[in-house]
N, C-alpha and C positions, 0 to 999 in steps of 0.2 A: 789810566784807562780802566773803567769799570766794565766787567765782563759779566754776564749772566749765564755763562756755560761753566761745566766741571772742567777742571784742569788736570791734566796729567803731564807727565814727562816722558814723551815717546821719542824723543830726539836726544842723541848724545851730541853735546857741543865741546868742539876743541878747536884750538888755533891751528891754522895749517901752518906747515913746517916745509922749509925748502928741502927736497929729496938729496940735494946735493951736500948741503952743510948740516942737515938736521937741525936746523936753527929756525926761529919764527921766520916766515917768509915775508920779507920787506924790500922786494924788488919794486914795489909800486909807491915806496914811500916818497919819492921826489916828483910822482906824477901828479900833475893838476888835473884830476879826472873830471870831464865834462859829460860823459854818456857811458852806458854799459849795455852789452848783450851777452846771450849764451846761446848755445846749440851746436849741433854738428860736431860734437866732441871738443869743443874749445869755448873758452870765454874771451870775449873782446871788449877791449876798455879802449876809449877815446879821450884825448885830452884837449886843452885849450890852446895848444901849439900846433894843432893839425895833424898830430900823430895818432896811428891807430895800432894798439897792442894787442897781440893774440897770444893767449896763455894756453898751452896744451896740458895733457893729464900729468905729465912729468914737472909741471909748473914751470916749463921752459918758455921764455918769452921771445917773441919775434915781433918787429915792428916795421912800419913802413910810413911815409909822408903821405898823408891822403889829401891834406888841404893846406894853403899858404898859411892861413890865418888861424883858424879852429875848426873843431867838429862839434856839432851841437847835439845830433841825434844819431843813433845806430838801431838797426833793425836786422836781425837774423833770422832767415827762413828756417823752418823745422824740416823740410823734406826736400830742400835743395841746399846746396852749399853755396848760397848766394848772400852776401851782406851788402846791406844797402846804408848809405850815410847821408847825413845832411851837414853842410858845413860851408864855410867862406873861404874864398880865394882872394877877395878884395876887401877893401875897407869899406864899411856902411853895411846897409841891409841889402845883401845881395846873395841869399841862400842858393846852394848848388846841391842837387841830389845826384849822388854817383852811386853806381851798381858795380859792385866787385864780385867777380867769379874766382872764388878761392881755390877751384880746381885748376886754374890755369895761372901761369905767372908770365910776367913781361919783365925782364931785366931784373929778376930776384923779387919783384914785388906782384901781388896779385893783379890780375887783368882787369882794368876798368872798362866795361863793355858799354857804359851809358853814362852821359853827363847831361842833365837837364835843369832848367832853371826852376824855382819854386817861388813864383810871384802871382797871387790871384789878381786878375783884372789889371794887371801892369801898375799895381800899387804896392810897393815894396813893404813888406811886414814881416816880422820874424816868424819862423815855424815854431810851433808847440808840440805838435805830435805827427807821428808817422805811423801807417799801418798798411801792410801788403798781403793780398790773397795768396794762399798757398798754391793756386792754379797758375800764378805769375800772369795773371791776365788783367789784375786790377791792383791799384795803388792809390791811397789816399792821404793826403796832406792837410792837416788843420794849422790855422794861422792865428795870430794873437788878435787880429782884426775881427775874428768870428767867422772867416770865411773857411770852406772845404772844398778842396780842388781834388777831383778825381782824374787819374791816368787810366785809359782803357787800351788795351793792347798788350804786346810782349814788353814785360817789366826790363827785360834785359837789354832791349834795345829800343831806337827811336822809331824804328819803321812801324806803319801802320798804327801809330799811337794817336789817341784822341783824348784831349784834355778839356774839362769843362768845371765850372763851379756848380756844385750840386747844393750848398747851403751858404747863407750869409746871415751874420747876426752882429749885435753889438758887442758881445762877449767873447772872450777869448775861448778857442777851441782846448778843452783839457784832457779830451780822450777821443780815441778811434779804434773801432775793431770790426773786421769783418767775420760774419757768421759764416763758418767754414763748410756747413751741410746744406741740403736742400736745393731745389733747382733755382729759386731765385738767390741773387746776390743782394745780401743785407748788410748794411753799413751802420753800425752803431756810432751815434755823435754825442758826446758829452760836452756841457758848457758849464759855466757857473751857475747858471740859472735854469737849465732845462737838460732833459735826456730825450733823444729821439731816434727813431729808425728810419733809414732811407732805403726803399726798393729800388736798387738800381736797374733791375730787370724790368721795372713797370713805369719807366719814364719818370724816375726819381720821385716816386710816391713817398711822402714824407709823413711819419706817424708820430705825433708827440706823446711821449710815455710819460713824462714826469714835468711838472712845473719848477723844479729845483734841481741843481746839478750838483758837481764836485769839484774838487780841487785838482789840479795837474798831478797826473800821476796816480790818482786814487780811482782808477777804473782798470779792469781786465776782463778777459773773456775766459770763461770756465770751459772744462773739458766735457766730455761726452757723459761722465758721470752725472752731471749737473745739466745735461741737455743743452750745452753750448748756449748758455746764458750770459748776458752781459751784467756784470757786476761792478757796483759803485760803493765806495765807502764815504759816509757823512760821520758827523759828530755824533749823532744818536744810533747809528747801526750801519748795517750792510743791506744793500737792496739788490735784488735780482730782476733782470727785465728778459722777456720774450720779444720778439719782433713786433708783436701787435699789443702787448700788455705788460703790466708789472707782474712779477712773480712775487715770491715769499720774501719776508724781511727778517734779518737776525740782529737782535739786539746786542750790539757791542759798543758802549758807549766810549767816547775818549776821541781826542784829535788824532786824525788818521794823514799820514804823510805819503803813503805809496801802497798799492795792492799788487801781490803777484799769485800766480797760480801754479801749484806743483802737486801732481798725481791726486787730485781730488781734494787737496788741501789748499785752503785760502790763507796767503801770507799777508799779514797787516803789519806795516810798520807805523808805529804811533810815538806820540812824544811822552817822555818821561819827565816828571816835574823835578827831580832831583838834578843837581849839578854834578859833574864829574871833573875833578882835575886831571888832566892828560900828564903823566908823570915825566915821559921824556922832555916835554916843553913847559917850562915853569910858567907860572903866572898867567897860563892860557887855558880858560876853561871850555869844556865841550859839552854842549847838549847832550843829554842822554836820550836815546830812543829805545822803545821796546819793539822786539820782534815776535809777533804772535802767529803760530801755526794753528789754524782752525780746521777740524775734520767736519766738513760741511754735510756730509752724508749722515753721520752719525752724531752730529751736533756736540762736540767736545772740543777742548782746546788740548792739543797735542804737545805744545811746547810754547813756553814764554820766557823770554830773558832780556835783560837791558844790554844795549850796545851803545858806544859812543858814536855819536852823530853818523847814523848809517847812510851811506852813500847810495847802495843798491843791494837787492837780495837777487841772486842768481842760482838759477838750478841746471846743473849739468853732472854727469857721471853717476847719476842716481842719487845725488845729495844735493842739499841746499847750501849755499855760500853766500855769507854776509860780509860786504865790504863796508867797513867802519870809516869814520872820518880820520883815524890815525893811520889810514891805508893798510890796514891788516885785513886778512882774510880768515873768517870763522866757518869753519864746515859744522853743518848740521846733519848727521847721520841718522836715519830712522832706524829705530830698534826692529827686530824680526818680529813677526806677528805672534810667535809664541811667548816670546818675553813681554810683549804688551798684555797678552792675555793673563800671563802669570800675575803681572802687576794689577791686573782688574781682578782677579781672583782673590788677591790678598786683601782687597778692599770690599770683597764680596758684591762687587758690581758686574753681576752676571748678565743682566739685561744689556749693558753697554757691550760687555764681552761678546754676546752673541751677534749684536748688530756690527761689531767691528770684525767679526770672524766671517760674516756673510759680505760685507764690502770687500774683504781681502780674499774673496773666492776660497775661503778655506774648505777642506774636503769634508764630505759628509760624516764621516767616522768622528773627526774633530769636533764637528757641531754636536754629534751626538754626546761625545763626552762633556762637552760645556752644558748642554741640556741636562745630563745626568747631574753633574755637581751642583748646578743652580736647583734641581729639585731636590737633591739631599740638603742643600743649605735651607731651602724654605721648609722642608719636612722638620728639619731639626729646630727651627724657630716656631714650628706649630703652625704654620701657613699651609695647611693641607690642601686648601683649594689651588693655591698657587704651585704647590709641589706637583699636584696632579696634572696641572696644565703643562708643565715641563716635562713630566715623564711622558705624556701622550705625544710630544714630539720625538720622542726616542723609540717610537713603534717601528719594529722592522730591524732594529739594530740592537737594542738593549733587552736582554731576556726578560719576557714578560713576568716570570716568577719572582723576579727582584722587586718589581714594583708591587706586586699582588700581595707578597708577603708582608709589606709594610702597612697594608690597609685591610688586612683581615679582622681588624677588630670591628665589632658590630657598629661601634660608634662612627667608623670611617666607611660605612658602606655606601653612603652617597658618593663619596670619591672613587671608592672601587668600582662602583656601577658606572660612573662617567668614563673612566679609564677602559673598563671592558666594552664599552659602547664604541670607544674610538678604536679599540682593537679588532672588532668586528667590521667597522667601517673600512678600515684598512685590509680588510680580508687576510689578516694575520691570525685569526683566532683559531684555537683547536676545540675539540670536543670538550675538553675540560674548561675551557674559557666559557664556551656557550652555556655548559651546565652551571658554571658559577655565576654568569650573568643572571640567568633567568632565576636561579635561587634567590639572588639580590632582589629582584624584581617581586618574588613572591613574598619574601620576608618583609620587604616595603609595604607589600600590599598596594604596589603602585600599578593598578590596572591600567591606567592611562599610558604608562611607559611600556608596559607588557603589550598592549594593543599596538602602540606604535611601532615595536620590534617586530611583532611577529603578524598583527592583523592587517597591515597596508598592503594592498593588491599589487599595486606596481612596484613596491619597493623591491630593489635589488637584493638577493639573498647573499649574506656574507656570514653565514654561520651553518654549522652541520645540522641539517634538517631532522634527522632521527633524534639527535642527542636533545634538541629542543623539544621534540614531541615526548620524549621519555620524562623530561623534567617537568613539563606542564601536566602530564598525566599523574605523575606522583605527587604534585602538589594540589591536584584536585583542579586545576585550570582546564577542563576537558574541552571547552569550547575553542580555546586557543590551539589545543593539541589537534582538535578534528580540522580546524581551519588549516593548520600546516599540512596535515595528512592529506587532506584533499587537494590542497593547493598543488603540492608537489608530488601527487600519484603514490604516496605511500599507503596502498590499499590495505595491507595487513594490519598496519598501526590503526588506520580509521575504523575498521571493523572491530579489532580488539577493544578498543575505547567503546564504540556504540554499543557492543553486545555484553562486554564483561562489566563496564563501569556505568554507562548510563542507561543500558539495557532498552534502548530504543530499537526494537527489532524491526519496525516498520521502515525506518531510516535506513537502517543496514541493508535490508533486501533491497529497498530502492537504489541504494548506491551500487550494490552487487549487479543490479540490472542495467546500470549505466556504464559498466565497465565493458572493455574489449573482451572478445570471446575467450581468450586464454586466461585471463585474469578472473573472469565470471566463473569459468569451468573450475579453476582451483580453489576459489573462495567457497563455492557451494559443496565442493567435496569436504572443505574442512569445517564450515559452519552450517552446513546444511541440516545436521541432526538437532542442532540447537533451535534453529530457525523452525524446523518442522515441528518440533514440540510447542513452540509459541505461537506461531502463525502458520498453520498448516495450509490454508487456502491458497494464500498468496505465494508460499514457497512452492506448492505444487504447481501452480500457473507458471512461474517462472522456470520451473524445471521443463515443463512441457514445451516452453519456447526455447529452452536451451538445447533441448534434445531433438528438436525438428529444423528450425530455421532461424537462428539466432541474430539478432541485431540489437545493440545497445538501445535502450528505451529513449535517450535523448538524442538519438540519429534519426535525420528525416527519413521517412518512409520511401522517398525517391531521391538518391543522392546524384552526384555528378555522373558516376559511372553507369546510372541506369539511363540518363539522358544522353550520354555518349554511344548508348546501344550495346556496350559490351555486356557479356553474360555475366549476371552477378554470381558471386561465389557464396556457395551455400555453407555455412558453418554450423556444425552440429556436434553434440557430444554423445558419448555412449551411454544410453539409457542404463545399462546392466550396471555401470560404475556408481549409480546412485541409489540402488536399491537399499542399501544398507542405512540411509538417512532416515528411512520409513519404518525402523524397527519396532517403534511404539504406536504405530499409526496404519495399521493394515487395510483400513477403508481408503486412506489416501493413497496408498500403494496401489490398491486394486484400481482406484480411478486412474492412476498415472499409468498403469500398465495397459489398461483398456484403451486408453487414448493413444498409446504409442503402437499398440498391435494395430488400432484401426488406421492411424495415420501411416505406418509403416508394416505392412503386412509381412514384409521379408525381415522383420526383426529377430536378433539372436535367440536361439533355443532357451536361454536362460530366462528371458522374460516371459516366454510361453510357460516354462516349467514353474516359474514362481506364480504366475497368474493362477495356474492349475491348482498349485497347492493352497492359495488363498481361498479359491472357490470351494475346494474340499474341505478346508478347514471350517468355512462358514457353514457348510452342510452338516458336518459332524456336530458343531455347536449351536445350531439352530434350535430355538424353543419349540413350543407346541405348536405354531403356526405352521399348520401342513401346506397352505398355499404358498406361503414364502419359501417353505423348503422346497418344494416342487418346482418353483420358478427358479431356484439356484441350482437344482439338479438339471433343469432344462438348459440353463446357461452353461453349466460345466459340460454337458455332453454336446452342446452346439461348438464349444471351443475343440473339443476332441474332434469332433466330425468335420470341422473346418478343413478343406483341402489346403489352405494355405498356411496353416498352423505348423510352426516350425519347432514343434516340441520334440523333446527326447522321447523315444517310444518306451524304452525300458525304464526310464525314469518315471514316466507317466503312469505305467503299469503298476511300478511299485507303489507310487502315491495313491492310487486308486485302491490297492489292495490293503495298505495300511489304513485307509478310511472306509475300506468296506463300502467302495462304490460300485454296486453290481452291474449299473447299465456301462459304467465306463469301462470296467474290468472285461466284460463280454465284448464290447466293441474293440478294445484294444487286442484281445486275443484273435479276434476275426481279422483286424487290420494286420497283424503279425502272423496271420495264417497258422495260428497254433489251435487247430481244430480239435486235438485230443484235450487240450486243457479246458476249451469249452466244454466239451463232453463230461470230463472229469468234475469240473466246477457243479453241473446240474447233478451228476451222481453224488457229490458230497452233499449236496442240499435236497437230496431225493425228490429232484423235479422231474418225475417220471414222463409227464408229457413233454418237456423240453429235451429230454434225453433223445426221445424218438425223433422230435423236429430236428434236432441237431444232426441226428445221422441222415435224416432226409436231405437235408440243407447242403451239408458238407460231405456226403458219403460218396459223391462222386469225384471229389478232390482227394478223400482219405477213406478208401474202402474199410480200412481196419477198424473204423469206428463201430461198424456193425459187429465186428469180433468182440470188441470191449463191451458193447452193449449187452451180447449175449452172455459174457461173464457176469455183468452186472445184474441182469434179469434172472440169471440162473441162480443167484442167492437170495432172490426176493421171493416173497409169499405166493400163494397161488393166485392172489388176486392179480398179478401181472402176467396171467397166461396169454391174454391176447396181445400183450406188447412181445412176449417171448416168441409167440408164433410168428408175429411179422418181422421180427429180427430173423428166425429161421428161414422163413421166405426169402428175404434179402440176401442172405448168407448162400442159399441155394441158388438163387438167381444168379448171383456174381460169382458163384463156385469160389467163396472165399476161404472154406476149410473143408478138409477130408471128413467125411461122416465120422470116422472113428474118432476124431478130435472133438467134434461136436457131441458125441455121446460121452467122452471122457469128461468134458466141460460141465454137462448137465449131471453126470453121475455124483458130482460133489454136492448137489442140492437134493435134499431129500424130498422136497415139494414136487420136484420135475417129474412126473409120471410118464410111463411109455406111451400113454394116449396122447400127450403133447407132442412127441416125434415120430408118431407111428406114421403118419402120412409122409413126414420127410423121409424116414428110414425106407419106406416103400418105394418112393420116387426115386431115391438115389440107387437102390438095388436094380430097380428096372432100368435105370440109365447105364448102369454098370453091365448088366446083362446085354443090352444092347449094343454097348461097345465091344463086348467079347464077340458076339456074333458077327459084327462087322470086321473085328480083327481076323477071325476064322476065314471069313470070305476072302479077304485080301490074300491071305496065306496061301489059299487054293489057287487063287488067280495068278500069283506071282510064280507059283509052282508050274502051273500051265505054260505060261510064257516062257520060262526058263527051258523047259521041255522042248518046246517049239523051236526056240533059238538053237539049241544043241542040234536039231535034226537039220535045219538050214545049213549050219555049219559043216555037217557031216556030208550033206549033198553037194555043197560045194567044192568039198575036197575029193569025192569020189565020182561024180557023174558030170556029164558035159551040160553046158549051158548054152541055150539056144537064144540067140538075139534076134528079136522080130520087130524092133522099133524101126519105123519107116521115117521118123521126123528127128531132127536134132533138138535136144532138150533145152538148148540156149536160144537158137534163132527160129525154131519151129519149122524150118524149111525142110523139104525131103533130103534125106542122107544121101550123100554121094562119096564115092571113094575118093581119097582115104578118109575113113572114119575110126572113131575109137569107141569102144563099149566098155562099161563097167559093170560089175556083177551085182551091185547094190539093189537096183530096181526091177530090172537093169537100165541104166541110163545110157544114151548113145549121144555122140556130138560129132560134128564136123571136126576134123584134125585143126583147121585154122581157127575155128571158133574156139576149141579148147586151148589152143595156144595163146589166144587172144585175151579169155576170161578167167582161165584157172590160174591159180597160183603156183600149182605144180602138176605135172602130168601122171602123177600116182594116187590121187585122191579125185573124188568125183566133185566137182564144184557145187552141184545141187545139195549133196548130203553132208558137204563140209562143215556147215555152221552148227548142225545138230550133233555131229561127231566130236566136234571140239568140245562142246558143252559137256558131253558124257565124259571125255579124257579127262577134262578139268576136273571132274567131280571125282573121277578114280584117283587122280593125283593128289587131290586134297586129302582123300580118305587114307592114301597110303601114308601122306606125310603126318596127318592126325594120328596116326596108329604109331607112328615112331614117336611123336612129341609127347603122347600119352605115357608110352612106356619110360621114356626119359623123364617125365614129370613125377612119375610115381616112384622111380628110383631115386631122384634127388630129394623128393619129400620124405622117403624113409631114412636116408642117411643125414639130412639136415637136423641141426638142433632148433633152429628158427624156421618151422614150418609155414608161418606167416608171410615171411619174405619171398619164399619159393613161390607161393600162390599169388602173391602180387606181382612177381616178375612175370609168371606165365599169363597170367591175366592180361598185363599190358602187351603181351605178344600175340594176343587174340586167340588163345588155345580154346578158350571157353565160348568163343564165338560160334553161332549155328551155321553150319555149312549149307549153303544154297546151291 
């Protein structure tokens, strides 16, 4: 047999021994075997004498008589312990089908649940093959005359059973098989000259699959690993068939006698050309057969060996058993997967090892080890491209550094790049891997790969973005770095590259204007000074927007929230936090502050203070253009006089004083009610008319201004005589100073002559004389009143008082007895009127209010006299006289008694 597949020895061959004698199993030696089957934990053998033998796992044989003459066919179901047999009980062609229930026994033998004849169209012909569906509802029998009869119904019984011929041909039927899956019941039929499929569920629809057939026994149904295909063996190879078409073909040349299927393996029994002399039977030669085990999934031969005249190949108990012509059993035990892999490793056949491991459902870690070994093998051979392909398959399990170290050589940079790309695609890359991959791209100057890795918009990110930005920035690929930063919202990186490397300030500012409020605020604080020095106009405009009502530039003016009618949220930054970025551009700072103050009159005091300082600075450093200087002074004064201006008064005053801004100083003095400072300012600058004007304007608020003006003019020359006289006139009018103090003040000035104060002294002396005369008059009057009161008191004590009132002083009606009379006016009252209106009967109700006032004054004088004495005593004894004075002042001692 010529094979075009690689050969391996993955099965161990040994002869079966009898467990009882530990000798070669020879219990089948005398049996004339006609058919074999296996399944359900036993091997079943039939002979030409009608006996059926069942061999269990301990190779113990039980038998029973199934037919009177012989057994021709056996069929063991896999899912049920049901055995079907075809044989003859009578001479001639009279085949019977018997169904044996191996779970039930009748008189020591399995129960025969059904017997039926197998004769197509009443034409006796030998049975060639038998097939049963695992659902126990279908059975097919092939005959030598080319007929196929199908039994529908319960296989175990004759009830409800239907029989019909589904196919007729001139050539004998060589193979039958039911396709076990799918809704449709498919029956494959093989003859000497054709292969066909019959759909029993579709009124026996027949499909011719091939115009050549196979020999008897050279067909088998594969398992699920090969999608339940019908397999036939021919001289030139092995063919696979689906229900509607032919499948693949495997070239395995040589004459084939039998096909079997075992765990994904195709078992082929073929002829061996060499003759073999059987030792126990002399002069009897036996034809040699070859048993070949083919792995159909991985396309290799797992075992091949010669056997004398193979009767059948059976699979049971996890092994293959070969029944040879000398009636010996040979066991083929499959090696474990690890052993098979080691054999493949020794031959460096890693591709096949990987395929084998996958077909054996090898665990992932085991596969990784194979990939690693394969990669190391290829790397050692110098096949770096192949090695890297294998290493890529280990991603996620094998440490990436193990691979990277092998390919760090600059000559292997293409392989390293490929591995790093796969590492990122598997999302197993770290920052270092991203850095290394981008460095590979930049060293190779492979811009297309770099674009593919970075610039693809819809690409799923499988790397650390910041690391990629750093590497691109360092390598000079600023466009890629900017793309990543913008796409992934790395605002700081975008601005750093734009401002520090590319120096495209316009784009940087535009990018900031598209950010959300918080990011725009932070980045303008960070980069505002640089932007202001390069593009001051655009930066100032963005700051105006940021500090009033900010919206990103790329956002619609009317968004969904506005359409919904909700109140839009105003976002604005604190303008005072951006003053520092104008450090080298006072003109733009002035423009910004003026805009803010105009837009928001309630701006913080820092804005007003800074703007005032800028105005004053411009005034001081203004050139010879008086018109421009006057305009700036007017603008500064307007700011100070603005009632909404929220500047700090003290700081503004200091600024005006530092810059000698007279109008501002005087306005702020007046605003702060510092009238004496206004007067002193004019005095220091010898502005004599303004001194008088200040006293006139603010004298009513602070009369002491005239006193200070007197001292000021007293020191001036005689030219200020008129102003001095005006000051003396106001001091005299308001009685601000005693004449003596006025004279003492003027006495320090040698220029102040008597003629200046002559009229003032005469007027003051005349007033004092008038006051003295008035005081003397009051003294005389008080003495006369006192003497008169004393006489009245004496009369009341010594003489009788005549009451002549005829009317009541309360009701004004004529007096009637009883009545009450008082000595005061005298006043008289009805007794009942006095009791009704008077508080008591000892005081006159009419005189009571006036008397109470006088008594209160007397008591207050007496109390004050005592307090004054106590006050003076404590003041003399106390070391802290001020505390004593403050205490008595709080108690009202110094209040004027009324």
